[in-house]
C-alpha positions in Angstrom: 109.1 79.9 106.7 112.9 80.3 107.1 114.2 83.7 108.1 116.9 85.5 106.1 119.4 84.8 108.9 118.4 81.1 108.8 119.1 81.0 105.1 122.4 82.7 105.6 123.3 80.0 108.1 122.3 77.2 105.7 118.8 76.2 107.0 116.3 75.5 104.3 115.1 73.0 101.8 118.1 72.9 99.7 121.9 72.6 100.2 122.5 76.2 99.0 121.0 79.5 98.2 121.5 82.2 95.7 120.5 85.8 95.2 118.1 86.7 92.5 120.0 89.2 90.3 116.9 91.2 89.5 115.2 91.7 92.9 118.0 90.6 95.1 115.9 88.1 97.1 117.5 85.0 98.5 116.4 81.9 96.5 116.7 78.2 97.5 118.5 76.8 94.5 117.0 73.3 95.0 113.4 74.7 94.9 113.6 77.9 92.8 110.0 79.0 92.0 111.2 81.2 89.2 113.5 78.6 87.7 117.0 79.5 86.4 118.9 80.8 83.4 122.4 80.4 82.2 124.4 83.4 81.1 128.0 83.2 80.0 128.3 79.7 81.6 126.9 80.8 85.0 123.5 79.7 86.3 121.3 82.4 87.9 118.2 81.6 90.0 115.1 83.6 90.3 112.3 84.1 92.9 109.6 84.3 90.2 109.1 83.8 86.5 108.8 87.6 86.0 112.4 88.1 87.3 113.6 85.4 85.0 112.0 87.0 82.0 113.4 90.4 82.9 116.9 88.9 83.2 116.6 86.9 80.0 115.7 90.1 78.1 118.7 92.2 79.5 121.1 90.1 81.6 124.0 92.6 81.5 121.7 95.3 82.9 121.3 93.2 86.1 124.9 92.1 86.3 126.5 95.5 86.2 129.1 95.7 88.9 129.1 92.0 89.7 132.4 90.3 88.9 
C-alpha cells in the first residue's frame, strides 16, 4: 500500500491522483474503485460507489468553496 506522502510524490499505479470531493481521500485516477462522474465538464473520481452516489445526488453541496 502506498503512503499518502508516496501518492503526493507520484508513486502509485496510475499517472495521477485526485481527491474524492465527498470524503477527501486520495484516489488513483487510473484505478478508481468508486468510478468517476462528470459535472460541468470536469471529471471527479471517487474512493467508493457510495461517495459517487452522494456526489451525483448533490454535486454542488460537495463543491462549495472549490473554484
